C-alpha positions in Angstrom: 114.4 140.9 82.9 112.3 137.9 84.6 108.9 138.8 85.4 106.4 137.6 87.7 104.1 136.5 84.4 107.1 134.4 83.1 107.8 133.0 86.5 103.9 131.8 86.9 104.1 130.3 83.1 107.2 128.8 83.9 105.9 127.1 87.2 102.9 126.2 85.7 104.9 124.7 82.9 106.4 122.6 85.3 103.8 121.1 86.8 102.3 120.1 83.5 105.6 118.3 82.6 105.4 116.8 85.8 101.8 115.4 85.3 102.4 114.3 81.8 105.9 112.5 83.0 103.3 110.2 85.2 100.6 109.5 83.0 99.6 105.7 82.4 100.1 105.8 78.6 103.9 106.8 79.3 104.5 104.7 82.3 102.8 101.3 80.9 104.7 100.6 77.6 107.9 100.8 79.1 107.4 97.9 81.2 105.1 96.1 79.6 105.9 93.6 76.5 104.0 91.0 74.7 106.3 88.6 73.0 104.3 85.8 71.3 101.8 85.0 73.8 104.0 85.5 76.8 104.2 88.9 78.8 107.1 90.1 79.9 106.9 93.1 82.7 109.8 94.7 83.9 112.2 92.2 82.4 110.3 89.3 84.6 108.5 86.7 82.3 105.3 86.3 83.8 103.3 83.2 84.5 102.0 81.2 81.6 98.5 80.0 82.8 95.9 77.9 81.0 92.9 79.4 82.7 91.6 82.9 82.8 93.6 86.0 82.4 91.8 88.9 84.6 92.9 92.7 84.9 91.1 94.7 87.3 92.2 98.5 87.3 91.6 100.8 90.6 92.0 104.2 91.6 91.7 107.4 90.2 94.0 106.9 87.3 92.5 103.3 86.5 91.4 104.1 83.2 94.4 104.9 82.0 96.3 102.4 83.4 93.8 99.8 81.4 93.7 101.4 78.5 97.6 101.5 78.0 97.5 98.0 79.3 95.3 96.9 76.9 97.4 98.8 74.0 100.7 97.2 75.4 99.3 93.7 75.9 97.0 93.4 73.2 94.9 90.4 73.4 96.6 89.0 76.6 93.8 89.5 79.2 90.4 88.0 78.7 88.6 90.2 81.1 89.3 93.6 81.8 87.7 95.5 85.0 87.8 99.4 85.9 87.0 100.9 89.1 87.3 104.3 89.3 85.7 107.5 90.3 82.2 109.0 89.2 83.9 111.7 87.1 86.9 110.1 85.6 87.0 110.1 82.0 86.1 106.8 80.3 87.0 106.7 76.4 84.3 105.1 74.4 87.4 102.6 73.3 88.1 101.4 76.9 83.9 101.2 77.4 83.7 98.4 74.7 86.8 96.6 75.9 85.8 96.6 80.2 83.6 96.5 82.3 83.3 99.9 84.0 82.4 99.9 87.8 82.3 103.4 90.1 82.7 104.8 93.3 83.1 107.8 95.4 86.2 109.7 96.5 87.2 111.1 99.4 84.2 109.4 100.8 83.1 106.0 99.8 79.6 105.2 98.7 77.2 102.6 98.0 78.3 102.2 94.2 81.5 101.9 95.5 80.5 99.1 97.8 78.9 97.0 95.2 81.4 97.3 92.5 84.1 96.0 95.1 81.5 93.1 96.2 81.8 92.6 92.5 85.7 92.3 92.4 85.9 90.1 95.3 83.3 87.8 93.6 85.5 87.7 90.6 88.5 87.2 92.5 86.9 84.6 94.3 86.0 82.6 91.3 89.6 82.1 90.3 91.8 79.0 90.7 95.5 78.4 90.5 95.3 77.8 87.0 94.3 81.6 86.6 96.1 85.2 86.8 95.3 88.1 88.6 96.7 91.0 87.2 95.8 94.1 89.5 96.8 97.8 88.0 96.5 100.0 91.2 96.4 103.5 92.1 95.5 106.2 94.6 92.3 106.8 95.7 91.8 103.6 95.7 91.1 103.0 99.3 87.9 105.2 99.0 86.7 103.6 96.1 87.1 99.6 97.5 84.3 100.3 100.0 82.8 97.4 100.9 83.1 96.9 104.7 84.1 93.9 106.7 81.7 91.9 108.5 79.8 93.4 111.2 80.4 97.0 109.9 78.2 99.2 107.7 79.1 101.7 104.9 77.9 104.4 106.7 80.3 104.0 109.9 83.1 103.8 107.3 82.1 106.9 105.9 82.0 108.7 109.2 85.3 107.0 110.2 87.0 108.3 106.9 85.4 111.7 107.9 86.3 112.1 111.1 90.3 111.0 110.4 90.1 113.8 107.6 88.8 116.4 109.5 91.3 115.5 112.5 94.4 115.9 110.4 95.6 112.1 109.9 98.3 111.6 107.8 98.0 109.1 105.1 99.6 106.5 106.7 97.0 106.7 109.9 94.1 107.1 107.3 95.0 104.2 106.2 95.9 102.4 109.1 92.7 102.4 110.1 90.8 101.9 106.9 92.8 98.7 106.0 90.9 97.0 109.4 87.4 98.1 107.9 87.1 97.4 104.3 87.2 93.7 103.0 89.3 94.2 100.0 91.9 96.4 101.5 95.2 94.9 103.8 95.2 92.0 101.3 91.9 91.2 101.0 91.7 91.0 97.3 94.6 89.0 96.9 93.1 86.8 99.6 90.1 86.3 97.5 91.8 85.1 94.7 94.0 82.5 96.5 95.3 80.3 94.6 95.8 82.4 92.0 98.7 84.2 91.7 98.3 87.7 91.8 100.9 90.7 90.0 100.4 94.4 90.6 101.5 97.2 89.2 101.6 100.3 91.1 101.3 104.0 90.2 102.0 105.3 93.9 100.6 108.1 95.5 102.4 107.9 98.8 105.6 108.9 99.7 108.5 106.3 100.1 106.1 103.8 98.3 104.7 102.2 101.4 103.1 98.9 99.7 100.6 98.3 102.3 99.4 102.2 102.0 98.7 102.9 98.5 95.0 101.8 98.3 95.0 100.5 101.5 97.4 97.4 100.1 94.5 95.4 98.6 97.3 92.6 97.4 100.1 93.1 100.0 100.1 91.9 103.5 99.2 94.6 105.8 102.0 96.3 107.8 99.8 97.1 110.8 97.1 95.5 112.7 94.1 96.3 114.5 96.2 97.6 117.7 97.4 100.1 115.8 94.3 101.4 114.1 93.3 102.0 117.8 96.3 103.7 118.5 95.6 106.2 115.6 92.1 107.0 117.2 93.3 107.4 120.7 96.3 109.8 119.2 93.8 112.2 117.4 91.1 111.2 120.5 88.9 110.1 118.1 88.1 106.6 119.7 85.2 107.6 121.5 83.9 109.5 118.3 83.9 106.8 115.7 81.0 104.7 115.4 80.5 102.2 118.2 80.3 99.3 115.5 83.8 100.2 114.5 85.5 100.2 118.2 83.8 96.7 118.6 85.6 95.3 115.3 88.6 96.8 115.9 89.1 96.2 120.0 88.1 92.0 118.9 90.4 92.2 116.1 93.0 93.1 118.4 92.8 90.2 120.7 93.6 87.9 118.0 97.0 86.7 116.9 98.5 87.9 113.5 100.1 85.5 110.9 101.8 85.4 107.9 98.9 84.4 105.1 99.8 81.6 103.0 98.3 83.8 99.9 101.5 86.4 99.9 103.9 84.0 98.2 101.7 84.0 95.3 101.8 87.8 95.1 104.4 90.0 93.4 104.5 94.1 93.1 106.4 96.2 91.1 106.0 100.6 91.2 105.9 101.9 87.6 105.8 105.7 88.7 105.9 107.9 91.9 106.0 111.2 93.2 109.9 111.4 92.8 109.1 110.5 89.0 106.6 113.8 89.0 109.2 115.9 91.2 112.2 114.8 88.9 110.4 115.8 85.5 109.0 119.7 87.3 112.7 119.8 88.2 114.2 119.1 84.5 111.4 121.6 83.5 112.6 124.5 85.0 116.1 123.9 84.7 115.6 123.8 80.8 113.9 127.0 81.8 117.3 128.9 82.6 116.6 127.8 86.5 119.1 126.8 89.1 116.9 124.1 90.6 117.3 122.1 94.0 114.9 119.3 94.8 114.1 119.3 98.3 115.6 116.4 100.6 113.0 116.8 102.8 109.1 115.4 102.1 106.6 118.0 102.2 104.6 116.9 105.1 102.8 118.2 108.1 100.0 120.8 108.9 99.4 122.6 105.2 99.2 126.4 106.3 102.4 125.7 108.9 104.4 124.4 105.8 102.8 127.3 103.6 104.6 130.1 106.4 107.6 128.2 106.6 108.2 128.1 102.7 107.5 132.0 102.6 110.2 132.6 105.5 112.5 130.3 103.7 112.4 131.9 100.4 112.4 135.4 101.8 116.0 135.0 102.8 117.4 133.7 99.5 119.4 135.8 97.6 120.0 133.9 94.3 122.4 135.5 91.7 120.5 133.6 88.9 116.6 132.6 88.7 116.2 129.5 90.8 113.8 127.1 92.2 112.9 124.4 94.9 111.2 121.4 93.8 109.2 119.2 96.4 106.9 116.6 96.5 104.6 115.3 99.4 101.2 115.1 101.2 100.6 117.7 103.9 97.0 117.8 106.0 94.3 120.0 107.1 93.0 120.0 110.5 89.3 121.3 109.3 88.0 124.0 111.8 85.9 125.7 109.1 83.1 124.9 107.2 84.4 126.5 103.6 85.8 124.7 100.4 89.5 124.1 99.8 92.1 121.5 100.0 96.0 121.2 101.4 97.7 122.6 98.3 95.2 125.9 98.7 95.8 126.2 101.9 99.3 126.2 101.7 98.9 128.4 99.1 96.9 131.2 100.8 98.8 130.9 103.8 102.1 131.6 102.0 100.5 134.5 99.9 100.0 135.9 103.3 103.7 135.9 104.6 104.8 137.1 101.1 102.3 140.4 100.9 104.3 142.7 98.9 107.5 140.6 98.1 109.0 140.8 94.8 110.4 138.1 92.4 108.6 135.5 94.3 106.1 132.6 92.9 104.7 129.8 94.7 102.9 126.7 93.3 101.3 123.8 95.1 99.0 121.5 93.3 97.6 117.7 93.3 98.7 115.5 90.3 95.4 114.3 90.3 94.0 117.5 89.6 91.8 117.4 92.6 92.3 119.3 95.6 90.4 118.9 98.9 87.0 119.2 98.3 87.0 121.5 95.8 87.2 121.2 91.9 90.7 122.9 91.5 93.8 121.2 91.4 95.7 124.0 93.6 96.8 127.5 93.4 100.1 129.3 91.9 100.4 132.8 94.3 103.3 135.5 94.4 104.0 138.9 96.3 100.8 140.5 94.6 98.4 137.9 95.9 97.7 138.9 99.2 96.8 142.7 97.6 94.4 141.2 95.0 92.6 139.5 97.6 92.3 143.4 99.6 91.1 144.6 96.3 88.2 141.8 95.9 87.2 142.4 99.4 88.6 138.9 100.8 89.8 139.0 104.3 92.7 136.1 103.8 92.9 135.5 107.6 89.4 134.9 107.9 89.4 132.8 104.9 92.2 130.8 105.9 90.3 130.1 109.7 87.3 128.9 107.9 89.6 126.5 105.7 87.9 128.9 102.7 90.7 128.8 100.5 89.6 127.8 97.2 87.4 130.7 97.3 89.9 133.4 98.1 92.4 132.5 95.6 89.8 132.5 93.1 88.7 135.8 93.7 92.6 136.9 93.5 92.6 134.6 90.1 95.3 132.3 91.6 93.7 128.8 91.6 95.1 126.0 89.0 91.9 124.3 87.6 92.7 121.4 85.4 89.8 118.8 85.6 91.1 115.3 86.4 94.3 114.3 85.1 93.9 110.7 84.8 97.1 110.2 87.0 97.7 110.5 91.0 101.3 110.5 92.7 100.8 113.1 95.4 101.1 116.6 95.3 103.9 119.0 94.0 105.1 122.5 95.4 107.2 124.5 93.8 108.8 127.7 95.0 110.7 130.4 92.4 112.9 133.6 92.6 114.0 135.9 90.4 117.9 136.8 90.8 118.5 139.3 93.3 121.1 142.1 92.0 123.8 142.5 94.3 124.0 146.2 96.2 126.2 148.6 94.0 129.3 149.7 96.1 130.2 153.0 96.5 133.3 154.5 95.1 136.0 155.4 97.8 
């Protein structure tokens, strides 16, 4: 008999397997091979250069990417730079081998601005006999905090906050940020021109659209200032963002766009993504005896709505054997209250309210980076008893959801998942597990 504790354990094991699959130490050696003095990456022999070989690792997974690179391409790079969040662990080995820079996430700070200016200076100093390698991961948009001319950091921060609170999707958020940040939208590659640029990406955006991953510092932008203004208009934010932001966007929208000359000198490869993690989670659940379906639709939309929808769907299942559905994605939260939580915990809390008293159902929703919103949790794992545990703890689940206070509520139920920073970042995972439902016994005639 499959118990709830067994199913909760299985869901957590599948999440751990997914996070392990997309660790830089596993991904980088699969594609990077040093042969003599040459470097072969995913079967491509990279350019032999007589000048500087500079590596810049940027994002939440930057320390792991840099360390894995140093191990796989031993002695190849002359300079290694790492830009990561303040709380991302860095080993003593990496501290000795690289220059470590820090910044804030999800809201940019002065440290990130200074770090970005330094990286841009290094890139600008390169020539056509040098090579820049960028190891990119999610979170880079906030870390690459240096604004374009005419905008201050505080104005970028206010705009970011307004977009996040309005429930902007990642594509909308980055559509605006690409126009406001000096290194975004190809700004880093432009600074390095005419040096060739090679980028390896650990993707945190569904479908791997290159301009959206860390706002595309080494690829041409897929949208312009007019598109950014359209996003602000759709979210009714044009008059809410700082006047300097509006002025820069409106001025840029009036200029014609051109294909940048530097685009011919760059190449990019994705080495890991959300699908990698989803596949690993599904494989682990299959190993544990579940009939697993990988959802065809990506998990997007308002978190609480998707939580309710998932709960309704699973109630309709009648599986004859242990079953699970694994999906990847990134929902959004329209902030209405002053509580503490994130999109995964909000989805889980909404689902828990719908599944009140349901037997044999477990749902896990968590971020592969180990961080969910402004909480210190990765997400949560709930079941049909979560709502009762909330009541026993004196928590009004509906009020908590209305206040966007999912982290405190689910902590009271003992359902939060805490991993700390995982060293990787490929969006979120959601899994729904259900125990077999016995067929009703037929009465003898």
